[in-house]
C-alpha positions in Angstrom: 3.2 -14.2 73.5 6.4 -16.1 73.4 9.5 -14.4 74.7 11.3 -14.8 71.4 8.7 -12.7 69.8 10.2 -9.6 71.4 13.2 -9.9 69.1 10.9 -9.2 66.1 9.0 -6.2 67.6 10.0 -2.5 67.5 8.3 0.7 68.6 5.7 1.7 66.0 6.5 5.4 66.7 10.3 5.5 66.1 11.2 1.8 65.1 13.6 1.5 68.1 14.1 -1.7 70.2 11.7 -2.4 73.1 12.4 -3.5 76.7 10.1 -6.2 78.1 8.8 -6.3 81.7 6.9 -9.5 82.4 4.1 -9.5 85.0 2.5 -13.0 84.4 3.2 -16.1 82.4 1.3 -19.3 81.7 2.6 -22.8 82.5 4.4 -22.9 79.1 6.2 -19.7 80.0 4.4 -17.7 77.4 3.8 -14.0 78.5 0.3 -13.2 79.4 0.7 -9.8 80.9 3.5 -7.3 80.7 4.8 -4.0 79.3 6.9 -3.2 76.3 8.8 0.1 76.7 10.7 2.0 74.1 13.9 3.3 75.7 14.2 6.0 73.1 10.7 7.7 73.2 9.5 6.2 76.5 6.2 5.0 75.1 4.7 1.9 76.8 2.7 -0.8 75.1 0.8 -3.3 77.4 0.6 -7.0 76.7 -2.9 -8.2 77.6 -3.9 -11.9 77.4 -0.7 -12.5 75.5 -1.3 -9.9 72.9 0.9 -6.7 72.7 -1.2 -3.6 72.1 1.1 -1.6 69.8 -1.1 0.9 67.9 0.3 4.2 66.8 -0.7 7.1 69.1 -3.5 8.4 66.9 -5.2 4.9 67.1 -4.6 4.1 70.7 -7.6 3.8 73.0 -6.3 5.2 76.2 -9.6 4.8 78.0 -9.2 1.0 77.5 -5.5 0.8 78.1 -5.2 3.0 81.2 -7.4 0.8 83.6 -5.0 -2.1 82.8 -2.0 0.1 83.7 -3.7 1.3 86.9 -4.4 -2.3 87.9 -0.7 -3.2 87.3 0.5 -0.2 89.3 -1.4 -1.5 92.3 -0.5 -5.2 91.9 3.1 -4.7 91.1 4.0 -1.5 93.1 4.9 0.4 90.0 5.5 4.2 90.2 3.7 6.7 87.9 3.5 5.1 84.5 2.5 7.0 81.4 1.6 5.2 78.2 2.6 8.1 76.0 5.3 10.6 77.2 4.1 14.1 78.0 5.4 16.8 75.7 
């Protein structure tokens, strides 16, 4: 994913802007791994192999997304990270 792409994306839940945290890039500076976070609703959307996973809550496959988040927590020293905020 190119960094300029973030300017065109918004949270699918509430249509607010997203914050980008980059974990890895390729030699052309394209984003390979990272997290998009909605500052408003606190939902997190992983970027895996350059593809942002931005499905609405009812279509998200947490059992596939959570292992990626757990790996990143270990590799990047992240604190407790929830993909969908607790009610």
